Backbone of each chain as ProteinMPNN parsed JSONL, in Angstrom:
{"seq_chain_A": "MNSDSEKSDYLLLFRGADWHRDLSPDELQKTMTVWMAWFNRLVGEAAARAASRSRPSRRSFPAR", "coords_chain_A": {"N_chain_A": [[0.846, -1.191, 0.0], [0.571, 2.166, -0.881], [-0.441, 4.733, -1.098], [-1.984, 7.809, 0.014], [-4.499, 7.119, 0.803], [-4.372, 4.632, 1.822], [-4.741, 2.65, 0.027], [-3.636, 0.666, -2.766], [-1.603, 1.675, -5.518], [-2.016, 1.304, -8.99], [-0.908, 1.134, -12.35], [-2.619, 1.262, -15.331], [-1.813, 0.28, -18.481], [-2.751, 0.87, -21.684], [-2.584, -1.02, -24.441], [-2.075, -0.999, -27.971], [-2.941, 0.524, -30.901], [-4.469, 0.226, -33.065], [-6.867, -1.055, -32.86], [-9.335, -0.367, -33.779], [-9.553, -0.775, -36.416], [-11.18, -2.472, -38.052], [-13.708, -1.66, -37.546], [-16.914, -0.081, -38.003], [-17.807, 3.419, -38.282], [-20.031, 3.79, -36.602], [-19.876, 1.578, -34.862], [-17.452, 2.108, -33.732], [-17.934, 4.514, -32.406], [-19.79, 3.634, -30.584], [-18.227, 1.948, -29.027], [-16.496, 3.828, -27.921], [-18.268, 5.259, -26.39], [-19.025, 3.348, -24.499], [-16.552, 3.009, -23.335], [-16.116, 5.55, -22.149], [-18.205, 5.594, -20.322], [-17.435, 3.536, -18.635], [-14.974, 4.558, -17.678], [-15.841, 6.962, -16.469], [-17.446, 5.918, -14.488], [-15.571, 4.672, -12.86], [-14.118, 6.905, -12.005], [-16.147, 8.241, -10.637], [-16.699, 6.411, -8.606], [-14.316, 6.488, -7.214], [-14.36, 9.118, -6.329], [-16.584, 9.003, -4.672], [-15.693, 7.236, -2.725], [-13.596, 8.736, -1.649], [-15.027, 10.857, -0.627], [-16.56, 9.585, 1.323], [-14.596, 8.801, 3.07], [-13.629, 11.223, 4.009], [-15.707, 12.235, 5.365], [-16.87, 13.432, 8.462], [-16.893, 11.415, 11.392], [-19.877, 10.165, 12.878], [-20.997, 11.401, 15.909], [-22.467, 11.164, 19.047], [-23.801, 13.406, 21.399], [-24.448, 14.021, 24.804], [-27.571, 15.462, 25.743], [-27.915, 18.744, 26.96]], "CA_chain_A": [[0.0, 0.0, 0.0], [1.5, 3.273, -0.994], [-1.068, 6.032, -1.321], [-2.488, 8.414, 1.235], [-5.774, 6.522, 1.164], [-4.073, 3.275, 2.247], [-4.978, 1.715, -1.071], [-2.44, 0.512, -3.592], [-1.697, 2.31, -6.837], [-1.66, 0.495, -10.155], [-0.978, 1.844, -13.623], [-3.124, 0.472, -16.463], [-1.275, 0.727, -19.768], [-3.603, 0.342, -22.745], [-1.733, -1.28, -25.604], [-2.771, -1.21, -29.241], [-3.46, 1.758, -31.473], [-5.193, -0.074, -34.313], [-7.99, -1.943, -32.523], [-10.561, 0.123, -34.421], [-9.364, -0.865, -37.863], [-12.267, -3.156, -38.753], [-15.01, -1.208, -37.037], [-17.583, 1.024, -38.685], [-17.874, 4.603, -37.406], [-21.056, 3.573, -35.568], [-19.344, 0.647, -33.873], [-16.356, 2.791, -33.048], [-18.479, 5.479, -31.461], [-20.434, 2.88, -29.51], [-17.15, 1.509, -28.139], [-16.008, 5.002, -27.185], [-19.29, 5.595, -25.395], [-18.88, 2.358, -23.421], [-15.286, 3.341, -22.678], [-16.285, 6.724, -21.297], [-19.086, 5.22, -19.209], [-16.575, 2.747, -17.735], [-14.022, 5.461, -17.045], [-16.54, 7.9, -15.582], [-17.912, 5.183, -13.321], [-14.41, 4.505, -11.98], [-13.845, 8.212, -11.393], [-17.227, 8.5, -9.687], [-16.532, 5.536, -7.442], [-13.173, 7.0, -6.45], [-14.804, 10.345, -5.652], [-17.5, 8.611, -3.608], [-14.879, 6.676, -1.644], [-12.87, 9.838, -1.015], [-16.001, 11.642, 0.145], [-16.976, 8.842, 2.516], [-13.466, 8.785, 4.003], [-13.4, 12.534, 4.602], [-16.878, 12.618, 6.137], [-16.605, 13.254, 9.894], [-17.653, 10.326, 11.982], [-21.021, 10.639, 13.666], [-20.826, 11.237, 17.354], [-23.634, 11.685, 19.77], [-23.45, 14.116, 22.629], [-25.594, 14.074, 25.728], [-28.29, 16.735, 25.747], [-27.697, 19.529, 28.185]], "C_chain_A": [[0.876, 1.233, 0.0], [0.836, 4.596, -1.313], [-1.624, 6.54, 0.001], [-3.756, 7.719, 1.721], [-5.607, 5.085, 1.641], [-4.514, 2.24, 1.234], [-3.654, 1.556, -1.808], [-2.664, 1.161, -4.944], [-1.275, 1.327, -7.921], [-1.79, 1.356, -11.398], [-1.527, 0.884, -14.674], [-2.554, 1.069, -17.734], [-2.112, 0.074, -20.853], [-2.766, 0.196, -24.004], [-2.585, -1.505, -26.844], [-3.392, 0.079, -29.733], [-4.267, 1.49, -32.74], [-6.38, -1.012, -34.083], [-9.25, -1.591, -33.292], [-10.602, -0.136, -35.92], [-10.57, -1.455, -38.603], [-13.658, -2.713, -38.308], [-15.585, -0.101, -37.912], [-17.567, 2.228, -37.749], [-18.891, 4.431, -36.284], [-20.532, 2.675, -34.454], [-18.259, 1.317, -33.038], [-16.904, 3.76, -31.996], [-19.15, 4.769, -30.284], [-19.372, 2.414, -28.493], [-16.628, 2.667, -27.297], [-16.991, 5.413, -26.093], [-19.207, 4.644, -24.204], [-17.627, 2.662, -22.607], [-15.472, 4.495, -21.695], [-17.179, 6.414, -20.099], [-18.296, 4.444, -18.152], [-15.656, 3.666, -16.948], [-14.718, 6.385, -16.046], [-17.062, 7.2, -14.331], [-16.767, 4.994, -12.32], [-14.076, 5.806, -11.256], [-14.891, 8.516, -10.326], [-17.086, 7.673, -8.431], [-15.378, 6.007, -6.569], [-13.577, 8.245, -5.678], [-15.714, 9.996, -4.476], [-16.726, 8.049, -2.42], [-14.154, 7.78, -0.881], [-13.812, 10.638, -0.127], [-16.382, 10.911, 1.429], [-15.855, 8.793, 3.55], [-13.322, 10.111, 4.734], [-14.579, 12.989, 5.459], [-16.591, 12.412, 7.628], [-17.474, 12.147, 10.467], [-18.772, 10.891, 12.859], [-20.748, 10.404, 15.15], [-22.06, 11.824, 18.037], [-23.174, 12.327, 21.069], [-24.667, 14.122, 23.55], [-26.257, 15.446, 25.695], [-28.043, 17.447, 27.049], [-29.013, 20.13, 28.633]], "O_chain_A": [[1.816, 1.336, 0.788], [1.517, 5.514, -1.77], [-1.722, 5.797, 0.977], [-4.054, 7.73, 2.915], [-6.6, 4.388, 1.846], [-4.645, 1.062, 1.569], [-2.674, 2.236, -1.501], [-3.785, 1.19, -5.451], [-0.288, 0.607, -7.77], [-2.676, 2.205, -11.487], [-0.964, -0.19, -14.887], [-2.788, 2.24, -18.031], [-2.175, -1.153, -20.931], [-2.296, 1.187, -24.563], [-3.656, -2.109, -26.788], [-4.257, 0.658, -29.076], [-4.699, 2.427, -33.412], [-6.838, -1.681, -35.01], [-10.141, -2.428, -33.441], [-11.556, 0.233, -36.603], [-10.932, -0.971, -39.675], [-14.66, -3.333, -38.664], [-14.852, 0.706, -38.484], [-17.337, 2.074, -36.549], [-18.66, 4.865, -35.155], [-20.711, 2.958, -33.27], [-18.162, 1.126, -31.826], [-16.418, 3.822, -30.867], [-19.09, 5.232, -29.145], [-19.58, 2.474, -27.281], [-16.353, 2.507, -26.108], [-16.595, 5.855, -25.014], [-19.305, 5.065, -23.052], [-17.626, 2.588, -21.378], [-15.034, 4.418, -20.547], [-16.944, 6.907, -18.996], [-18.456, 4.657, -16.95], [-15.562, 3.576, -15.723], [-14.249, 6.568, -14.923], [-17.118, 7.793, -13.253], [-16.95, 5.132, -11.11], [-13.789, 5.812, -10.059], [-14.559, 8.992, -9.24], [-17.319, 8.16, -7.324], [-15.446, 5.938, -5.341], [-13.193, 8.419, -4.521], [-15.63, 10.612, -3.413], [-17.043, 8.335, -1.265], [-14.098, 7.776, 0.349], [-13.451, 11.046, 0.977], [-16.513, 11.524, 2.489], [-16.113, 8.75, 4.752], [-12.951, 10.151, 5.907], [-14.489, 13.981, 6.182], [-16.122, 11.345, 8.024], [-18.628, 11.97, 10.079], [-18.63, 11.94, 13.487], [-20.32, 9.325, 15.559], [-22.599, 12.851, 17.625], [-22.266, 11.834, 21.739], [-25.801, 14.22, 23.079], [-25.577, 16.47, 25.625], [-27.971, 16.828, 28.11], [-29.06, 20.829, 29.645]]}, "seq_chain_B": "MNSPTGKSEYLLLFRGTDWHGGLSPEEIQKVMIAWMEWSDRLVAEGRSKARRSLEGGGKFVSGKERKVFDGPFAEAKETVAGYFLLEVDDLDEAVSIARDCPTLAYGATVEVRPMPSRCLASELAVAKIEDVARRMAGRSAPADAAGRLPRELTAK", "coords_chain_B": {"N_chain_B": [[-0.539, 23.134, -27.149], [-1.482, 22.262, -23.924], [-1.855, 22.473, -21.202], [-2.815, 24.208, -18.175], [-0.869, 26.133, -17.917], [-0.088, 26.785, -20.417], [1.798, 25.234, -21.491], [3.006, 22.131, -22.923], [2.148, 18.683, -22.421], [4.014, 15.755, -21.847], [4.641, 12.276, -21.787], [7.168, 10.407, -20.385], [8.224, 7.229, -20.883], [9.986, 4.838, -19.279], [11.85, 2.238, -20.376], [12.962, -1.082, -19.834], [14.238, -3.297, -17.618], [16.476, -4.552, -16.944], [18.836, -3.223, -17.116], [20.933, -2.973, -15.354], [22.37, -5.237, -15.277], [25.167, -5.929, -15.763], [26.526, -4.476, -13.87], [28.324, -3.441, -10.906], [27.334, -3.358, -7.391], [28.163, -0.87, -6.383], [28.427, 0.643, -8.716], [25.795, 0.584, -9.628], [24.543, 2.018, -7.605], [25.731, 4.483, -7.974], [24.7, 5.224, -10.469], [22.024, 5.399, -9.762], [22.084, 7.533, -7.98], [22.781, 9.582, -9.726], [20.507, 9.469, -11.27], [18.49, 10.279, -9.429], [19.331, 12.871, -8.863], [19.014, 14.052, -11.359], [16.257, 13.659, -11.766], [15.173, 15.021, -9.524], [16.023, 17.594, -10.105], [14.533, 18.196, -12.393], [11.983, 18.245, -11.3], [12.267, 20.373, -9.5], [12.647, 22.42, -11.293], [10.192, 22.625, -12.32], [9.476, 21.183, -14.496], [8.897, 18.525, -14.436], [6.029, 16.932, -13.548], [5.01, 14.719, -12.368], [6.171, 11.577, -11.189], [6.9, 8.212, -11.204], [8.003, 4.998, -10.197], [7.678, 1.666, -11.425], [6.681, -1.453, -10.142], [7.848, -4.831, -10.611], [6.13, -7.703, -11.99], [2.578, -7.863, -11.685], [-0.301, -7.952, -13.861], [-1.578, -9.058, -17.049], [-4.073, -8.289, -19.229], [-6.097, -9.536, -21.767], [-7.752, -9.727, -24.967], [-10.985, -10.811, -26.339], [-12.066, -12.613, -24.605], [-11.13, -11.694, -22.308], [-8.872, -12.659, -20.928], [-6.597, -13.324, -18.279], [-3.247, -12.88, -17.66], [-0.048, -13.603, -16.152], [1.977, -10.796, -15.658], [4.505, -8.244, -16.268], [3.733, -8.262, -19.798], [6.11, -8.593, -21.534], [9.459, -8.554, -22.801], [12.333, -8.202, -20.654], [13.832, -5.986, -21.487], [11.96, -4.442, -22.745], [10.089, -3.89, -20.896], [8.114, -1.62, -19.057], [9.546, 0.48, -16.774], [9.069, 2.705, -15.336], [7.793, 6.093, -15.109], [7.801, 9.537, -16.19], [5.886, 12.474, -15.925], [5.912, 15.1, -17.95], [5.942, 18.684, -18.201], [6.372, 20.824, -20.574], [7.828, 23.013, -23.127], [7.755, 21.989, -25.783], [7.98, 19.137, -28.069], [10.691, 18.852, -28.698], [11.978, 19.784, -26.388], [11.107, 17.869, -24.57], [12.295, 15.572, -25.63], [14.936, 16.306, -25.392], [15.225, 16.266, -22.625], [14.764, 13.538, -22.223], [17.039, 12.488, -23.368], [18.934, 12.914, -21.463], [18.637, 10.95, -19.65], [19.95, 8.887, -17.171], [20.179, 6.05, -17.351], [20.232, 5.351, -19.982], [22.727, 4.902, -21.045], [23.225, 2.341, -20.323], [21.645, 0.617, -21.68], [18.906, 0.895, -21.286], [15.788, 2.289, -22.499], [13.976, 5.213, -23.579], [10.731, 6.211, -24.018], [9.012, 8.735, -25.631], [6.048, 10.345, -25.345], [3.493, 12.341, -26.634], [0.893, 14.015, -24.843], [-2.49, 14.391, -25.318], [-4.587, 17.327, -25.122], [-7.224, 16.866, -24.603], [-9.321, 14.097, -23.84], [-9.451, 11.565, -26.204], [-11.426, 9.583, -26.431], [-13.605, 10.705, -25.079], [-14.252, 12.761, -26.776], [-14.862, 11.448, -29.192], [-17.038, 9.983, -28.423], [-19.141, 11.703, -28.483], [-19.043, 12.899, -30.914], [-20.003, 13.948, -34.287], [-21.118, 11.37, -36.399], [-19.918, 11.172, -38.912], [-17.547, 12.378, -38.486], [-16.122, 10.679, -36.909], [-14.772, 8.499, -38.195], [-12.995, 9.974, -39.7], [-11.43, 11.233, -37.768], [-10.187, 9.047, -36.595], [-8.769, 7.993, -38.667], [-6.253, 9.07, -38.962], [-4.923, 8.064, -36.86], [-2.59, 5.834, -35.753], [-0.281, 3.199, -34.979], [2.853, 4.215, -33.523], [5.625, 5.201, -35.658], [7.783, 3.533, -35.198], [6.916, 0.552, -34.141], [7.321, -0.508, -31.618], [7.66, 1.699, -30.176], [10.064, 2.723, -29.529], [12.828, 4.926, -28.94], [14.764, 6.362, -31.589], [17.739, 4.568, -32.47], [20.054, 6.135, -32.39], [19.544, 7.908, -30.394], [19.568, 6.485, -28.122], [22.089, 5.77, -27.585], [24.934, 6.891, -25.938]], "CA_chain_B": [[-0.492, 23.499, -25.725], [-2.608, 21.575, -23.33], [-1.938, 22.58, -19.753], [-3.231, 25.555, -17.778], [0.259, 27.054, -18.01], [0.232, 27.021, -21.818], [2.844, 24.299, -21.917], [2.501, 20.844, -23.397], [2.476, 17.568, -21.545], [4.591, 14.563, -22.483], [4.932, 11.173, -20.874], [8.373, 9.624, -20.649], [8.12, 5.849, -20.402], [11.331, 4.253, -19.191], [11.764, 0.806, -20.667], [14.162, -1.861, -19.545], [14.388, -3.569, -16.185], [17.703, -5.343, -16.738], [19.967, -2.379, -17.513], [21.989, -3.031, -14.336], [22.881, -6.601, -15.266], [26.617, -6.094, -15.683], [27.122, -3.462, -12.991], [28.548, -3.763, -9.497], [26.442, -2.581, -6.523], [28.632, 0.519, -6.303], [28.09, 1.312, -9.982], [24.328, 0.761, -9.67], [24.188, 3.12, -6.719], [26.189, 5.729, -8.603], [23.709, 5.559, -11.503], [20.784, 5.803, -9.092], [22.294, 8.891, -7.453], [22.675, 10.478, -10.89], [19.085, 9.475, -11.655], [17.714, 11.09, -8.497], [19.706, 14.283, -9.056], [18.366, 14.455, -12.616], [14.816, 13.69, -11.545], [14.855, 16.105, -8.583], [16.236, 18.877, -10.788], [13.379, 18.428, -13.271], [10.858, 18.627, -10.435], [12.547, 21.725, -8.98], [12.479, 23.348, -12.416], [8.78, 22.641, -12.708], [9.292, 20.509, -15.789], [8.358, 17.188, -14.165], [4.856, 17.084, -12.677], [4.772, 13.453, -11.664], [7.175, 10.552, -11.496], [6.687, 6.987, -10.438], [8.595, 3.773, -10.705], [6.717, 0.566, -11.438], [7.209, -2.722, -9.666], [7.694, -5.953, -11.53], [4.904, -8.466, -11.743], [1.355, -7.331, -12.248], [-1.061, -8.848, -14.726], [-1.799, -8.626, -18.425], [-5.434, -8.683, -19.592], [-6.099, -9.465, -23.223], [-8.681, -10.464, -25.807], [-12.425, -10.727, -26.103], [-12.392, -13.426, -23.424], [-10.572, -10.966, -21.158], [-8.005, -13.572, -20.186], [-5.634, -12.667, -17.402], [-1.954, -13.557, -17.625], [0.952, -12.939, -15.322], [2.634, -9.765, -16.454], [4.161, -7.565, -17.521], [3.836, -9.122, -20.955], [7.161, -8.052, -22.393], [10.814, -8.911, -22.379], [12.848, -7.254, -19.657], [14.302, -4.728, -22.077], [10.798, -3.683, -23.2], [9.178, -3.66, -19.777], [8.096, -0.249, -18.558], [10.066, 0.486, -15.409], [8.613, 3.901, -14.65], [7.42, 7.189, -16.014], [7.751, 10.941, -15.779], [4.944, 13.326, -16.641], [6.598, 16.376, -18.162], [5.225, 19.852, -18.694], [7.462, 21.533, -21.246], [7.391, 23.84, -24.258], [7.473, 21.245, -27.013], [8.558, 17.789, -28.17], [12.158, 18.95, -28.661], [12.411, 19.889, -24.989], [10.871, 16.563, -23.938], [13.332, 14.65, -26.117], [16.199, 16.746, -24.793], [15.223, 15.722, -21.258], [14.908, 12.078, -22.32], [18.425, 12.166, -23.72], [19.756, 13.008, -20.256], [18.32, 9.828, -18.746], [21.22, 8.225, -16.819], [20.268, 4.617, -17.65], [20.362, 5.124, -21.433], [24.076, 4.393, -21.326], [23.312, 0.929, -19.93], [20.736, -0.187, -22.485], [17.495, 1.245, -21.117], [15.289, 3.21, -23.53], [12.949, 6.144, -23.117], [9.699, 6.503, -25.019], [8.462, 10.077, -25.403], [4.712, 10.352, -25.946], [2.699, 13.548, -26.365], [-0.406, 13.784, -24.206], [-3.444, 15.355, -25.87], [-5.226, 18.171, -24.116], [-8.519, 16.301, -24.242], [-9.426, 12.657, -24.04], [-10.016, 11.233, -27.514], [-12.658, 8.811, -26.265], [-14.712, 11.587, -24.704], [-14.637, 13.532, -27.956], [-15.491, 10.585, -30.186], [-18.319, 9.498, -27.908], [-20.201, 12.676, -28.772], [-18.793, 13.523, -32.228], [-20.861, 13.542, -35.399], [-20.631, 10.062, -36.826], [-19.031, 11.311, -40.072], [-16.236, 12.851, -38.023], [-15.448, 9.642, -36.141], [-13.809, 7.793, -39.042], [-11.942, 10.916, -40.109], [-10.535, 11.449, -36.622], [-9.41, 7.843, -36.313], [-7.961, 7.614, -39.831], [-4.88, 9.513, -38.791], [-4.327, 7.442, -35.671], [-2.045, 4.496, -35.926], [0.85, 2.981, -34.079], [4.022, 5.03, -33.835], [6.413, 4.689, -36.783], [8.444, 2.358, -34.649], [5.787, -0.047, -33.424], [7.661, -0.732, -30.21], [7.68, 2.99, -29.524], [11.411, 3.015, -29.037], [13.527, 6.051, -29.518], [15.757, 5.927, -32.567], [18.934, 4.035, -31.841], [21.084, 7.149, -32.144], [19.232, 8.621, -29.168], [19.762, 5.621, -26.96], [23.526, 5.582, -27.359], [25.593, 8.128, -25.504]], "C_chain_B": [[-1.707, 22.913, -25.037], [-2.63, 21.613, -21.807], [-2.342, 24.007, -19.407], [-2.111, 26.58, -17.918], [0.624, 27.378, -19.458], [1.353, 26.148, -22.323], [2.18, 23.014, -22.402], [2.951, 19.732, -22.463], [2.987, 16.38, -22.372], [4.825, 13.519, -21.405], [6.236, 10.519, -21.308], [8.167, 8.251, -20.044], [9.513, 5.25, -20.43], [11.217, 2.751, -19.354], [13.096, 0.122, -20.373], [14.316, -2.051, -18.048], [15.668, -4.358, -15.901], [18.958, -4.556, -17.106], [21.17, -2.536, -16.581], [22.707, -4.375, -14.312], [24.388, -6.737, -15.079], [27.303, -5.151, -14.713], [27.318, -3.986, -11.571], [27.545, -2.96, -8.663], [26.856, -1.111, -6.432], [28.261, 1.294, -7.565], [26.585, 1.567, -10.078], [23.935, 1.95, -8.797], [24.599, 4.464, -7.312], [25.185, 6.176, -9.673], [22.414, 6.058, -10.863], [20.893, 7.203, -8.481], [22.175, 9.904, -8.584], [21.219, 10.596, -11.33], [18.284, 10.413, -10.749], [18.054, 12.571, -8.627], [19.015, 14.84, -10.299], [16.864, 14.645, -12.394], [14.419, 14.846, -10.618], [15.022, 17.471, -9.239], [15.041, 19.201, -11.696], [12.149, 18.853, -12.473], [11.043, 20.06, -9.948], [12.343, 22.777, -10.068], [11.031, 23.454, -12.874], [8.512, 21.94, -14.024], [8.764, 19.084, -15.621], [7.234, 17.321, -13.146], [4.575, 15.832, -11.87], [5.837, 12.463, -12.089], [6.884, 9.352, -10.619], [7.506, 5.879, -11.058], [7.539, 2.672, -10.604], [7.399, -0.695, -10.936], [7.08, -3.779, -10.757], [6.395, -6.688, -11.226], [3.707, -7.796, -12.363], [0.697, -8.363, -13.141], [-1.23, -8.224, -16.102], [-3.167, -9.156, -18.833], [-5.6, -8.497, -21.083], [-7.269, -10.236, -23.834], [-10.144, -10.347, -25.415], [-12.843, -11.542, -24.88], [-11.852, -12.797, -22.152], [-9.733, -11.887, -20.275], [-6.96, -12.783, -19.412], [-4.371, -13.515, -17.337], [-1.065, -12.861, -16.6], [1.717, -11.954, -16.19], [3.875, -9.262, -15.762], [4.504, -8.438, -18.723], [4.869, -8.544, -21.927], [8.497, -8.58, -21.917], [11.328, -7.836, -21.443], [13.246, -5.929, -20.289], [13.154, -3.853, -22.576], [9.871, -3.3, -22.047], [9.274, -2.216, -19.286], [8.483, -0.26, -17.085], [9.599, 1.707, -14.625], [8.25, 4.979, -15.644], [7.624, 8.542, -15.354], [6.618, 11.593, -16.56], [5.579, 14.71, -16.733], [5.623, 17.47, -18.587], [6.289, 20.796, -19.267], [6.92, 22.305, -22.455], [6.965, 23.009, -25.46], [8.171, 19.875, -26.987], [10.08, 17.833, -28.086], [12.668, 19.012, -27.219], [12.219, 18.556, -24.267], [11.949, 15.568, -24.351], [14.687, 15.01, -25.514], [16.315, 16.216, -23.358], [15.458, 14.215, -21.294], [16.354, 11.688, -22.59], [19.365, 12.235, -22.523], [19.525, 11.84, -19.292], [19.592, 9.017, -18.44], [21.312, 6.754, -17.217], [20.329, 4.316, -19.145], [21.709, 4.47, -21.761], [24.199, 2.906, -21.041], [22.264, 0.066, -20.631], [19.258, 0.085, -22.28], [17.07, 2.172, -22.267], [14.207, 4.098, -22.922], [11.991, 6.409, -24.272], [9.076, 7.839, -24.663], [7.111, 10.155, -26.103], [3.98, 11.651, -25.612], [1.358, 13.185, -25.746], [-1.39, 14.827, -24.723], [-4.124, 16.142, -24.762], [-6.558, 17.58, -23.678], [-8.546, 14.828, -24.587], [-10.113, 12.351, -25.363], [-11.345, 10.5, -27.379], [-13.838, 9.715, -25.942], [-15.173, 12.412, -25.89], [-15.382, 12.665, -28.959], [-16.859, 10.096, -29.73], [-19.456, 10.433, -28.266], [-20.038, 13.329, -30.139], [-19.86, 13.121, -33.233], [-20.257, 12.289, -36.007], [-19.689, 10.183, -38.026], [-17.638, 11.798, -39.67], [-15.434, 11.744, -37.34], [-14.377, 8.943, -36.967], [-12.66, 8.709, -39.43], [-10.929, 11.118, -38.99], [-9.638, 10.24, -36.381], [-8.487, 7.465, -37.467], [-6.5, 7.983, -39.632], [-4.189, 8.892, -37.601], [-3.834, 6.059, -35.99], [-0.886, 4.36, -34.967], [1.988, 3.916, -34.461], [4.835, 4.387, -34.967], [7.207, 3.45, -36.376], [7.441, 1.709, -33.717], [6.078, -0.264, -31.956], [7.741, 0.583, -29.452], [9.052, 3.36, -29.001], [11.942, 4.294, -29.648], [14.471, 5.532, -30.587], [17.058, 5.537, -31.879], [19.954, 5.118, -31.516], [20.795, 7.942, -30.862], [19.495, 7.776, -27.933], [21.23, 5.393, -26.653], [24.152, 6.905, -26.97], [27.004, 8.178, -26.01]], "O_chain_B": [[-2.832, 23.055, -25.517], [-3.365, 20.845, -21.187], [-2.23, 24.909, -20.237], [-2.382, 27.776, -18.026], [1.544, 28.158, -19.704], [1.809, 26.303, -23.456], [0.965, 22.841, -22.302], [3.988, 19.825, -21.806], [2.46, 16.061, -23.438], [5.161, 13.84, -20.265], [6.387, 10.126, -22.464], [7.96, 8.12, -18.837], [10.142, 5.167, -21.485], [10.562, 2.077, -18.559], [14.177, 0.657, -20.62], [14.5, -1.089, -17.303], [15.914, -4.778, -14.77], [20.01, -5.137, -17.375], [22.302, -2.261, -16.979], [23.543, -4.628, -13.445], [24.836, -7.584, -14.306], [28.529, -5.033, -14.725], [26.58, -4.852, -11.101], [26.966, -1.993, -9.158], [26.008, -0.219, -6.409], [27.836, 2.447, -7.498], [26.151, 2.62, -10.544], [23.112, 2.778, -9.186], [23.892, 5.46, -7.164], [24.86, 7.359, -9.771], [21.789, 7.004, -11.344], [19.924, 7.962, -8.466], [21.551, 10.953, -8.427], [20.755, 11.671, -11.711], [17.502, 11.235, -11.227], [17.176, 13.427, -8.515], [18.499, 15.957, -10.288], [16.286, 15.659, -12.785], [13.454, 15.561, -10.886], [14.257, 18.396, -8.965], [14.596, 20.347, -11.756], [11.375, 19.706, -12.907], [10.11, 20.863, -9.976], [11.915, 23.896, -9.785], [10.697, 24.282, -13.721], [7.436, 22.089, -14.603], [8.239, 18.504, -16.571], [7.455, 17.766, -12.02], [3.966, 15.897, -10.802], [6.339, 12.511, -13.212], [6.65, 9.489, -9.418], [7.684, 5.818, -12.275], [6.621, 2.752, -9.788], [8.553, -0.966, -11.268], [6.302, -3.631, -11.699], [5.66, -6.323, -10.308], [3.802, -7.222, -13.448], [1.105, -9.524, -13.164], [-1.047, -7.021, -16.287], [-3.393, -10.365, -18.785], [-5.286, -7.434, -21.619], [-7.715, -11.251, -23.298], [-10.495, -9.865, -24.338], [-13.824, -11.225, -24.207], [-12.083, -13.299, -21.052], [-9.863, -11.896, -19.051], [-6.508, -11.721, -19.84], [-4.413, -14.7, -17.006], [-1.287, -11.707, -16.232], [2.061, -12.259, -17.332], [4.264, -9.822, -14.737], [5.434, -9.244, -18.68], [4.522, -8.068, -23.008], [8.643, -9.0, -20.768], [10.832, -6.709, -21.432], [13.026, -4.869, -19.703], [13.341, -2.659, -22.807], [8.972, -2.477, -22.216], [10.364, -1.669, -19.123], [7.844, -0.914, -16.261], [9.717, 1.747, -13.401], [8.38, 4.806, -16.856], [7.618, 8.669, -14.129], [6.42, 11.289, -17.736], [5.757, 15.396, -15.727], [4.615, 17.209, -19.244], [7.005, 21.472, -18.527], [5.729, 22.257, -22.763], [5.94, 23.287, -26.082], [8.848, 19.516, -26.024], [10.694, 16.957, -27.477], [13.663, 18.373, -26.875], [13.053, 18.156, -23.456], [12.456, 14.811, -23.523], [15.481, 14.134, -25.171], [17.384, 15.773, -22.939], [16.24, 13.677, -20.51], [16.832, 10.668, -22.092], [20.464, 11.681, -22.559], [20.156, 11.766, -18.238], [20.237, 8.517, -19.361], [22.418, 6.247, -17.405], [20.462, 3.157, -19.538], [21.807, 3.606, -22.634], [25.164, 2.272, -21.465], [22.02, -1.072, -20.231], [18.43, -0.441, -23.023], [17.921, 2.768, -22.927], [13.611, 3.774, -21.895], [12.408, 6.786, -25.367], [8.66, 8.053, -23.524], [7.041, 10.043, -27.327], [3.863, 12.018, -24.443], [0.762, 12.164, -26.09], [-1.148, 16.025, -24.579], [-4.224, 15.688, -23.622], [-6.98, 17.759, -22.535], [-7.872, 14.376, -25.513], [-11.223, 12.819, -25.616], [-12.284, 10.768, -28.129], [-14.937, 9.523, -26.461], [-16.357, 12.731, -26.003], [-16.401, 13.078, -29.514], [-17.735, 9.827, -30.552], [-20.61, 10.011, -28.346], [-20.812, 14.219, -30.492], [-20.534, 12.104, -33.073], [-19.037, 12.162, -36.116], [-18.759, 9.387, -38.156], [-16.675, 11.647, -40.421], [-14.215, 11.849, -37.205], [-13.234, 8.799, -36.532], [-11.504, 8.289, -39.485], [-9.723, 11.168, -39.232], [-8.473, 10.385, -36.01], [-7.535, 6.707, -37.28], [-5.61, 7.27, -40.095], [-3.013, 9.153, -37.351], [-4.595, 5.208, -36.452], [-0.553, 5.292, -34.235], [2.07, 4.36, -35.606], [4.742, 3.183, -35.202], [7.287, 2.465, -37.11], [7.145, 2.231, -32.642], [5.166, -0.21, -31.13], [7.875, 0.59, -28.228], [9.181, 4.216, -28.127], [11.544, 4.688, -30.744], [14.932, 4.394, -30.51], [17.429, 6.097, -30.847], [20.641, 5.044, -30.497], [21.694, 8.573, -30.307], [19.629, 8.301, -26.827], [21.577, 4.882, -25.588], [23.914, 7.925, -27.616], [27.72, 9.145, -25.748]]}, "name": "protein", "num_of_chains": 2, "seq": "MNSDSEKSDYLLLFRGADWHRDLSPDELQKTMTVWMAWFNRLVGEAAARAASRSRPSRRSFPARMNSPTGKSEYLLLFRGTDWHGGLSPEEIQKVMIAWMEWSDRLVAEGRSKARRSLEGGGKFVSGKERKVFDGPFAEAKETVAGYFLLEVDDLDEAVSIARDCPTLAYGATVEVRPMPSRCLASELAVAKIEDVARRMAGRSAPADAAGRLPRELTAK"}
C-alpha cells in the first residue's frame, strides 16, 4: 500500500493503437461511449470513496 | 499546448528492467544517485509534474475473453520500469530531457509520448458520426511499433 488513502496504486497501460481498424464509425463510437461510461464510473466511485473517508464520523453528545 | 500554463504535456516511459545486469552494486548506486539528481532537478524546475517507478509483476489482460496472464507481458528490455509526466514547451524539450536519462548508457530506452489536451474517447463518444472515421484515420501505431527512440538517441 502506498497512497495516502491506504490503497495501492496500479498503472493500467492500454496497448494497441489499431484496434478500431475493422469497425464502422457507428461501432467505433459505440465503443467510445462504453469506454467513457466505464471510465466515468471509476472516477465517480473513487470520488464517492474519497467523500466517505473525509466525512466526519457521527458522534452523539448528551443533551444539556 | 494543453496545460493551464500554456505548456505541453509529455509522458516519458522508461523501458528496460535489466539495464543493471553487468554493474557492481557501487556502480548501480552511482547511476541511481545520478538518476535522483536528474529527476529532482526536473521537479525543482517545474518541468516534471509526476514521477513513479513501477514494480515488476502485475497482470496482463487481453482479448475478447478478457483472459488474465501474469505480467508484464514483455521482455525485460521492453518492460516499462517507470514514467515521468513532463510539462514543457514542445517535443524537442521533452526529447532533450529524455536524452539526459542516466540509464540510457546501460541499455534502457525512453519513449516520449505527447499527451493530448482532451481525451479522444470523450470527444469521439459525442462527435458527429461522419467525423469519427476521419478522426481515427490519422491514428495508428508510432512509426516504430515498439515505440522506441531511434537508436542514435539511446547511445551516448
